[in-house]
C-alpha positions as CSV (number, residue, x, y, z in Angstrom):
1,X,-7.3,38.6,58.6
2,X,-5.1,36.7,61.1
3,X,-2.1,36.7,58.8
4,X,-2.5,40.4,58.2
5,X,-2.6,41.2,61.9
6,X,0.3,38.9,62.7
7,X,2.5,40.6,60.1
8,X,1.6,43.9,61.7
9,X,2.9,42.6,65.0
10,X,6.1,41.5,63.2
11,X,6.5,45.0,61.7
12,X,6.2,46.5,65.2
13,X,8.9,44.1,66.6
14,X,11.1,45.0,63.7
15,X,10.6,48.7,64.3
16,X,9.2,49.3,60.8
17,X,5.9,51.1,61.6
18,X,4.6,54.3,63.0
19,X,1.4,54.0,65.0
20,X,-1.0,56.7,65.9
21,X,-2.0,59.9,64.2
22,X,1.1,62.0,65.2
23,X,3.7,59.3,64.4
24,X,2.0,58.3,61.2
25,X,1.7,61.9,60.0
26,X,5.4,62.5,60.7
27,X,6.4,59.3,58.8
28,X,4.2,60.5,55.8
29,X,5.7,64.0,55.8
30,X,9.2,62.7,56.0
31,X,8.5,60.4,53.1
32,X,9.3,57.4,55.2
33,X,5.9,55.7,54.8
34,X,5.2,53.1,52.1
35,X,1.7,52.2,53.2
36,X,-1.1,53.6,55.4
37,X,-3.5,51.3,57.3
38,X,-6.6,53.0,58.5
39,X,-9.0,51.3,60.9
40,X,-12.6,50.8,59.6
41,X,-14.0,52.6,62.7
42,X,-11.7,55.6,62.6
43,X,-13.4,59.0,62.9
44,X,-14.5,60.9,59.8
45,X,-11.9,63.5,60.4
46,X,-9.1,61.0,60.7
47,X,-10.3,59.1,57.6
48,X,-10.4,62.4,55.6
49,X,-7.0,63.6,56.9
50,X,-5.2,60.4,56.0
51,X,-7.1,59.8,52.7
52,X,-6.0,63.3,51.6
53,X,-2.4,62.7,52.8
54,X,-2.3,59.3,50.9
55,X,-3.5,61.0,47.7
56,X,-1.1,63.9,48.0
57,X,1.9,61.8,48.8
58,X,0.8,59.1,46.4
59,X,0.7,56.4,49.1
60,X,-1.4,53.3,49.1
61,X,-4.0,53.2,51.8
62,X,-5.8,50.1,53.2
63,X,-8.9,50.3,55.4
64,X,-8.8,47.1,57.6
65,X,-9.7,46.0,61.0
66,X,-11.0,48.0,64.0
67,X,-9.0,50.3,66.2
68,X,-8.9,47.7,68.8
69,X,-7.7,44.9,66.4
70,X,-4.9,47.1,65.0
71,X,-3.8,48.2,68.5
72,X,-3.9,44.6,69.8
73,X,-1.8,43.4,66.8
74,X,1.0,45.8,67.7
75,X,0.8,45.4,71.4
76,X,-0.7,48.8,72.1
77,X,-3.9,50.6,72.9
78,X,-6.4,51.3,70.1
79,X,-4.9,52.8,67.0
80,X,-6.7,54.4,64.1
81,X,-3.8,54.7,61.8
82,X,-0.6,52.9,61.2
83,X,2.2,53.8,58.7
84,X,4.4,51.0,57.4
85,X,8.0,52.3,57.0
86,X,9.6,49.4,55.1
87,X,8.8,48.6,51.5
88,X,8.9,44.8,51.8
89,X,6.4,44.7,54.7
90,X,4.2,47.2,52.9
91,X,4.1,45.0,49.8
92,X,3.2,41.9,51.7
93,X,0.5,43.6,53.8
94,X,-1.1,45.0,50.6
95,X,-1.0,41.4,49.1
96,X,-2.7,40.0,52.3
97,X,-5.3,42.8,52.3
98,X,-6.2,42.0,48.6
99,X,-6.6,38.3,49.5
100,X,-8.9,39.3,52.4
101,X,-11.0,41.4,50.0
102,X,-11.2,38.6,47.4
103,X,-12.3,36.1,50.1
104,X,-15.0,38.4,51.3
105,X,-16.2,39.0,47.8
106,X,-16.3,35.2,47.1
107,X,-18.2,34.5,50.3
108,X,-20.7,37.4,49.7
109,X,-21.2,36.5,46.1
110,X,-22.4,32.9,46.7
């Protein structure tokens, strides 16, 4: 999870993400988003809204971290949703998220 959150911080410094509901929604509608990252503790309404948006615009969506973890990673207050606006970062974040899921499955399976 550390590498994932560190890369989010790098995305922020590079100006390649939109954080928060309004900014993320604008990035999605303008077709600038390549990946949506939703906090695990986001409200039901936020989860539904962005799950529907991801399906409609055919965007990958990852549910990872808490609002506080996502916010801290990008040097901001709590954030429920982050849109990644650069394809390379989006690809690497998806890869890291898959590794996290694999590791959790291995640990839980033993």
